[in-house]
C-alpha positions as CSV (number, residue, x, y, z in Angstrom):
1,M,-122.8,-34.2,75.0
2,K,-124.1,-36.9,77.2
3,R,-127.1,-35.9,79.4
4,K,-125.2,-36.1,82.7
5,E,-121.8,-34.8,81.6
6,K,-122.3,-31.4,83.2
7,K,-122.2,-33.0,86.7
8,F,-118.6,-34.2,86.2
9,G,-116.4,-32.0,84.2
10,P,-113.3,-32.9,82.1
11,D,-111.2,-34.3,85.0
12,Y,-113.5,-37.3,85.3
13,L,-113.4,-38.1,81.6
14,G,-110.1,-39.9,81.4
15,P,-107.8,-42.2,83.4
16,I,-108.3,-42.6,87.2
17,A,-105.5,-44.2,89.3
18,H,-107.1,-47.1,91.3
19,R,-106.4,-46.6,95.0
20,G,-103.8,-44.1,94.0
21,L,-100.8,-44.7,91.8
22,H,-99.3,-47.6,93.7
23,N,-96.6,-50.1,92.8
24,A,-94.4,-52.7,94.5
25,G,-92.8,-50.0,96.7
26,I,-95.9,-47.8,97.3
27,T,-98.8,-49.3,99.1
28,E,-102.3,-48.8,97.7
29,N,-104.6,-46.2,99.4
30,G,-101.7,-44.5,101.1
31,L,-100.6,-40.9,101.0
32,N,-97.5,-41.9,99.0
33,A,-99.8,-43.5,96.3
34,F,-102.0,-40.4,96.2
35,K,-99.0,-38.0,96.0
36,N,-97.7,-40.2,93.1
37,A,-101.0,-39.8,91.3
38,I,-101.1,-36.1,91.9
39,D,-97.5,-35.6,90.7
40,N,-98.3,-37.6,87.5
41,G,-101.4,-35.5,86.8
42,F,-103.9,-38.3,87.4
43,S,-107.3,-38.3,89.0
44,F,-107.5,-41.0,91.7
45,E,-109.9,-43.4,93.4
46,L,-110.0,-44.3,97.1
47,D,-112.2,-46.2,99.6
48,I,-113.5,-44.9,102.9
49,H,-114.7,-46.7,106.0
50,I,-116.0,-45.3,109.2
51,T,-114.2,-46.2,112.4
52,K,-115.8,-47.2,115.8
53,D,-115.6,-43.6,116.9
54,G,-117.0,-42.1,113.7
55,Q,-113.9,-41.1,111.8
56,L,-113.3,-41.8,108.1
57,V,-110.3,-43.9,107.2
58,V,-109.0,-44.7,103.8
59,C,-108.6,-48.5,103.0
60,H,-110.1,-50.9,100.5
61,D,-110.8,-53.9,102.8
62,D,-112.6,-53.7,106.1
63,D,-109.8,-55.8,107.5
64,L,-106.4,-54.1,107.6
65,K,-104.5,-57.4,107.3
66,R,-103.7,-57.3,103.5
67,T,-102.3,-53.7,103.5
68,T,-100.7,-53.7,106.9
69,G,-99.9,-57.3,107.7
70,K,-101.9,-57.1,111.0
71,E,-105.5,-58.2,111.4
72,G,-108.1,-55.7,112.6
73,V,-111.5,-54.6,111.3
74,I,-111.7,-50.9,110.8
75,E,-115.3,-50.6,112.0
76,D,-114.3,-52.3,115.3
77,L,-111.4,-50.0,116.0
78,T,-111.0,-46.3,117.0
79,L,-108.9,-44.0,114.9
80,A,-106.3,-43.8,117.6
81,E,-106.0,-47.6,117.7
82,I,-105.5,-47.6,114.0
83,K,-102.9,-44.8,114.0
84,E,-101.0,-46.2,116.9
85,G,-101.2,-49.9,116.1
86,Y,-100.9,-50.2,112.3
87,R,-98.6,-49.2,109.4
88,L,-99.0,-49.8,105.7
89,L,-96.5,-52.2,104.1
90,D,-94.5,-49.2,102.9
91,G,-94.2,-47.9,106.4
92,E,-96.6,-45.0,106.4
93,E,-99.7,-44.5,108.4
94,V,-103.1,-45.6,107.4
95,P,-104.5,-42.3,106.2
96,T,-107.7,-40.5,107.2
97,F,-110.0,-39.1,104.5
98,Q,-109.2,-35.6,105.8
99,E,-105.5,-36.2,105.4
100,V,-106.0,-37.1,101.7
101,L,-108.2,-34.0,101.1
102,D,-105.5,-31.9,102.8
103,L,-102.8,-33.5,100.6
104,N,-104.8,-33.0,97.4
105,K,-106.0,-29.4,98.0
106,E,-108.6,-30.0,95.2
107,Q,-105.7,-30.3,92.6
108,R,-107.0,-33.6,91.2
109,L,-110.4,-35.2,91.0
110,I,-111.0,-37.8,93.6
111,V,-113.4,-40.7,93.1
112,V,-114.6,-41.7,96.6
113,E,-116.0,-45.1,97.2
114,L,-118.3,-45.6,100.2
115,K,-117.5,-49.0,101.8
116,V,-120.5,-50.2,103.6
117,H,-119.8,-52.7,106.4
118,Q,-122.7,-54.7,108.0
119,G,-125.3,-52.2,106.9
120,N,-123.7,-49.1,108.3
121,Y,-124.6,-47.0,105.2
122,K,-126.3,-44.2,107.2
123,P,-123.5,-43.2,109.5
124,L,-121.0,-43.7,106.7
125,A,-122.8,-41.5,104.2
126,K,-123.5,-38.8,106.9
127,A,-119.8,-38.7,107.8
128,A,-118.9,-38.4,104.1
129,K,-121.3,-35.6,103.6
130,K,-119.9,-33.7,106.6
131,A,-116.3,-34.2,105.4
132,L,-117.1,-33.0,101.9
133,K,-118.7,-29.7,103.0
134,Q,-115.3,-28.1,102.7
135,I,-115.0,-28.9,99.0
136,K,-115.4,-25.7,97.0
137,D,-115.3,-27.2,93.5
138,K,-118.0,-29.9,93.4
139,K,-116.5,-31.3,90.2
140,K,-113.4,-32.4,92.0
141,I,-115.3,-35.2,93.8
142,V,-117.3,-38.1,92.4
143,I,-119.1,-40.5,94.9
144,I,-119.4,-44.2,94.1
145,S,-120.7,-47.2,95.9
146,F,-122.0,-50.8,95.4
147,D,-124.7,-50.0,98.0
148,P,-127.5,-48.0,96.4
149,R,-128.7,-46.9,99.9
150,A,-125.4,-45.2,100.7
151,L,-125.2,-43.6,97.3
152,F,-128.8,-42.4,97.5
153,M,-128.0,-40.5,100.6
154,M,-125.4,-38.6,98.6
155,R,-127.8,-37.2,96.0
156,H,-128.5,-33.5,96.1
157,T,-125.0,-32.8,97.5
158,G,-123.8,-31.3,94.2
159,F,-121.3,-34.1,93.7
160,G,-121.6,-36.6,90.8
161,T,-122.8,-40.1,91.9
162,G,-121.9,-43.4,90.2
163,L,-123.4,-46.7,90.9
164,L,-120.9,-49.5,91.1
165,I,-121.9,-52.6,89.2
166,C,-120.1,-55.9,89.0
167,K,-120.7,-59.2,87.3
168,E,-121.4,-60.9,90.7
169,Y,-124.1,-58.4,91.7
170,Y,-125.4,-57.3,88.4
171,W,-128.9,-57.0,89.8
172,V,-128.1,-53.5,91.0
173,W,-128.2,-52.4,87.4
174,K,-132.0,-51.8,87.8
175,W,-131.1,-48.9,90.1
176,R,-128.9,-47.1,87.5
177,F,-131.3,-44.2,86.7
178,L,-131.3,-43.1,90.3
179,F,-127.8,-41.8,89.9
180,D,-125.7,-39.7,87.5
181,S,-123.6,-42.5,86.1
182,I,-122.5,-46.1,86.4
183,D,-119.1,-47.4,87.4
184,I,-119.0,-50.9,85.9
185,E,-116.7,-53.9,85.8
186,E,-114.7,-54.1,82.6
187,C,-116.1,-57.5,81.6
188,L,-119.6,-56.0,81.3
189,L,-118.8,-53.1,79.0
190,S,-119.9,-54.9,75.8
191,K,-123.3,-55.9,77.1
192,P,-126.0,-54.4,74.7
193,E,-127.9,-52.6,77.6
194,V,-124.6,-51.1,78.8
195,R,-123.8,-49.8,75.3
196,K,-127.2,-48.4,75.0
197,Y,-126.9,-46.6,78.4
198,H,-123.6,-45.1,77.2
199,K,-125.3,-43.2,74.4
200,H,-126.8,-40.8,76.9
201,H,-124.9,-41.3,80.2
202,I,-121.4,-41.3,81.6
203,I,-119.7,-44.6,82.2
204,N,-116.5,-45.4,84.1
205,T,-115.0,-48.9,84.0
206,W,-112.8,-50.8,86.4
207,T,-110.2,-52.1,86.9
208,V,-108.1,-51.9,83.7
209,E,-104.7,-53.5,83.9
210,D,-104.0,-54.2,80.2
211,P,-102.8,-51.4,77.9
212,E,-104.5,-53.0,74.9
213,H,-107.8,-53.2,76.8
214,M,-107.4,-49.5,77.8
215,E,-107.2,-48.6,74.1
216,E,-110.2,-50.7,73.2
217,N,-112.3,-49.3,76.1
218,L,-112.0,-45.7,74.8
219,A,-115.0,-46.3,72.6
220,L,-117.0,-48.0,75.4
221,A,-116.4,-45.8,78.5
222,D,-115.7,-42.2,79.3
223,A,-113.4,-42.9,82.2
224,Q,-111.2,-45.8,83.1
225,T,-110.0,-46.7,86.6
226,F,-106.6,-48.4,86.0
227,Q,-103.7,-49.9,88.0
228,L,-100.3,-51.6,87.3
229,I,-100.0,-49.9,83.9
230,D,-97.0,-47.7,83.1
231,P,-98.1,-44.1,83.7
232,E,-96.5,-42.9,80.5
233,V,-98.5,-45.5,78.5
234,V,-101.7,-44.3,80.2
235,K,-100.9,-40.7,79.4
236,K,-100.2,-41.6,75.7
237,T,-103.4,-43.6,75.4
238,F,-105.5,-40.7,76.7
239,G,-103.5,-38.0,74.9
240,K,-102.4,-36.4,78.2
């Protein structure tokens, strides 16, 4: 057993639907995508931002343009302005974090990425901690972030923490031992130091879009965040 495995539980050690189980007709990071993941038995990942009035909204980008077709920076808008003025491309509302938690009801594990905007890691992390107080099973949530400061604030909450590491900002690797795991870009999995780390720690990798890569990654990572792969192929690969 890896040294940190007890923090996560079996739900984390497998496939994770990236921004929900989305496709051409279901927009990423929407309630439809999360329901699709839940119905297919997958853990799922999402991204949270904090609005101008301190509410948590689920979206990958800070600008709503790509997923709604209308420009607007989440951190510069109130929740009411987002709810009233924006719709995802599949027609549904931009969800709040609370709406996703209410939908999931702790059925599936959720990997929550803290999206820091212009150094707002403190209010973002504080809002996330407040929202997550309602979670009874701590192993149903894993917190990740590219910003070590935001992630550091989530230590001692009982939730597993994973430091996001990508090729472009590989320097954050030096902070890996402050957290329970790493969540690393797929192209970095074969690095010698990463493989050494994996001997005693949990690794998730992202974003896997090739079924052959998914099969190969089984020996290199404990969890894989995937998208655009047939759900049945994913289930077969992981023996679900």
